[in-house]
C-alpha positions as CSV (number, residue, x, y, z in Angstrom):
1,M,-0.1,-0.2,0.0
2,A,1.9,2.3,-1.2
3,K,0.6,6.3,-1.4
4,K,2.0,9.6,-2.4
5,V,0.9,13.3,-1.7
6,T,1.5,15.9,-4.4
7,A,1.5,19.7,-3.4
8,N,-2.1,20.5,-5.0
9,R,-2.8,18.4,-2.1
10,R,-3.5,14.8,-4.1
11,M,-3.0,11.3,-2.7
12,E,-2.0,8.5,-5.1
13,K,-2.3,5.0,-2.9
14,L,-2.4,1.4,-4.2
15,L,-5.0,-0.9,-3.3
16,K,-6.0,-4.2,-4.0
17,V,-9.2,-6.1,-5.3
18,C,-10.5,-8.6,-3.1
19,N,-13.1,-10.9,-2.0
20,L,-15.2,-9.8,0.1
21,P,-17.8,-11.4,1.6
22,Q,-21.6,-10.9,0.5
23,A,-24.5,-13.2,1.8
24,S,-24.5,-15.2,-1.7
25,G,-21.0,-15.9,-0.9
26,Y,-17.8,-13.5,-1.8
27,V,-17.6,-10.4,-4.6
28,P,-14.8,-8.5,-5.7
29,G,-14.5,-5.3,-2.6
30,I,-11.8,-2.2,-1.8
31,N,-11.3,-1.2,1.4
32,L,-11.0,2.1,1.6
33,K,-10.4,3.2,5.4
34,G,-7.7,5.9,6.7
35,K,-7.5,8.9,9.0
36,Y,-6.1,10.1,5.4
37,L,-9.8,10.2,4.4
38,M,-10.9,12.8,7.2
39,E,-7.5,15.2,6.0
40,F,-8.9,15.4,2.6
41,G,-12.7,16.6,4.2
42,F,-13.9,12.8,4.3
43,S,-15.7,12.7,7.6
44,P,-18.3,9.3,9.0
45,G,-21.8,10.6,8.1
46,D,-20.6,12.1,5.0
47,F,-22.4,10.7,1.5
48,V,-20.3,10.0,-1.6
49,K,-21.1,9.9,-5.3
50,V,-19.3,6.4,-7.0
51,E,-18.9,6.6,-10.4
52,V,-17.3,3.2,-12.2
53,G,-16.0,2.7,-15.7
54,D,-14.2,0.9,-17.9
55,N,-10.6,0.4,-15.4
56,K,-12.0,3.5,-13.2
57,I,-13.9,4.7,-10.1
58,V,-14.3,7.9,-9.1
59,I,-15.4,9.1,-5.9
60,S,-16.5,12.4,-4.3
61,K,-17.9,14.0,-2.0
62,T,-21.4,15.2,-2.6
63,D,-24.2,16.8,0.0
64,A,-27.1,14.7,1.6
65,S,-29.7,16.1,-0.1
66,K,-28.2,15.3,-3.6
67,A,-27.6,11.8,-2.7
68,V,-31.5,11.6,-1.6
69,S,-32.2,13.1,-4.9
70,D,-30.6,11.1,-6.8
71,M,-31.7,7.9,-4.8
72,V,-35.3,8.8,-5.4
73,K,-34.7,9.3,-9.3
74,R,-33.5,5.8,-9.0
75,N,-36.3,4.3,-7.2
76,P,-39.6,6.8,-6.8
77,V,-40.7,4.7,-4.2
78,L,-38.1,6.5,-1.5
79,S,-40.3,9.8,-2.1
80,K,-43.1,8.5,-0.7
81,L,-41.2,6.8,2.1
82,I,-38.8,9.7,3.0
83,D,-41.9,11.4,3.0
84,S,-43.8,9.3,5.3
85,F,-41.0,9.4,8.3
86,D,-40.3,12.9,7.7
87,L,-36.6,12.2,6.5
88,T,-36.1,15.3,4.4
89,P,-32.6,16.3,4.6
90,V,-31.6,20.1,6.3
């Protein structure tokens, strides 16, 4: 796990895709954790957007209302649940 911090506050980290347990057995996964996440603005409870393409993964911080809005677009039933339980993000 080599890491490299560059002048414009970027870091490169070499991680290995491994098998992680899931209900149906094992699936490919990546463990992304460490104090450096907080140093770069990611805190427990934050929402992130994960974009996956051919040979590339981009993780970006997003606000709660944007994250919920994106989820509702994919599953309109969530909108009714959010209203029922008064879960609108502030």
